[in-house]
N, C-alpha and C positions, 0 to 999 in steps of 0.2 A: 698443330696450331686449335683445329677446331673448335677440338674436347678440350683445349686448357679457358677457350673464350667462354665456352658454354659450361666451365666448371665458375670462370669467374663470375658468370649470369647468375646463376645459380648462388651462389658465395653469397654476391649481394643482394637476390632477393632475402634471405634468411635473413641476413643482416634488417633487411632495411625492414619485415614481419614482425621480427622480435623488437626491434624500439619501438613498433606502433601502439598506441597505446589499444587498451583493452577495451575491446567493445561494449565489456557491460564490467559492472563489480564485482566486487569479488564476494563471497559471503559474510555475513555481520549475525552474528550471533544475538548479537546489542538489536536489532531492527527486527530481526525475527521473532526476539521475545515481545516490544512492543506491539505488534503482529496481536503476536498469539492473545495477549492480555488485553487488546484492543476489543481483539473477536469477544473476548467472553463478555466483559465489560459490556458491551454495545448491546451487545444479544439477549445479558439478562436485564439493562434499561429502560431495550424495546416489550420485555414482557408486561413492562409500567406503563406502556402507554395507554391500554386503557384504564388508568388511576386521570386523575384532575392534572396538568402538564403543571400546575401553578406548585402541586403536591414534591416537587421533582425536581424545580426548577437547580438545587443544587449539585443531584446526583445527573441532568446533564450539562452542569458547566465543569461540573469534574469530567466529564465524557468529552468534554469538548479540547479540556486543555491537554490531556491523554491525545487524542486525535493533532493537534494542532505538533504537540513536542515531536511525534512519531515520523510525520511531515516535515515536519522543521531537520529532525538528524537526518535524515534520508532526500531531503534537499541538498544538502554540503558531504554528500557523499559523491567524489567523482565518479561518469558513468554510468551513471546508476538512471537516465530519462526515462525507461519503462515504467519504471519502478512507482517516480515521481507523476506521471500523468495517470497513475490506476490511484493515484493517494491524491491524483487534484477532481478525477471523479466522481472518488469518496466521499472528497470533504467541499466538496458542489456546495452551496442556499438553496442553490435554483435547483438540482440536478434532483434526480431519485432512488439517490442513495441513500448513505445515514444521514447527512447536515438535509440534506435536501428533507429526510426522515422527522429531523428532529425538526425545524421548520414548520413542517404539517403538523402538530401531533400544538406546538405552541400555539399557531393559528385556529384549529381547528379545537383545545381544551383539552381531548381525547381521543383515541378511534378506536375502533371497530374491532374485535378479537381477528375475524376477518383478512381483512385490512392491512396490520398485526403480522399473525402468520406470514402469508403473504411478502411483507417488505422483507421480514428474516429468511427468508428463503436467498433473494437477491441479494443483500449484504451479506450473508454468509457466502454465498458465492464471491461474488466481489471483492470479502478477503481473505479469501482463503485465493484467487489470484495472488492477489501480493504476497503471499507467507511463501506455495509455493514455487515461486520465481524466485524469490530470497533462496532457497533450500535450493535453485537448480543452480545457482553460481555454484560457481569453478572456488574452493577455497584456496586460501591463500597458501601455498610452498614456504 
């Protein structure tokens, strides 16, 4: 009788666990592609920040639109909280990553090569973390 009760408990546990929502979304190739594209475009634009901001307004607007699309896409994926938090940091106008860099560039007019190099390293790491998290997500069966 005891063995049968234990078997029922284990079976119930397996059914319960298998019916739970996954803790993280599955891998999404479109999301990964957006991250890589954004990284390449962002780092290339940052190289131009030693020029006057006013000569790159169109490029900045295009990059911001690309960033907004990536954020919006991932925001609507289920179980994607960690990625969404990473995007929030990257896109925070008051922060110290990509959007904050663009705001500072606009305010300053141009940035020093040393500052650009330092910020590119930080932003590269931040975007790589988003890409690496996406890669580590399980592929849908």
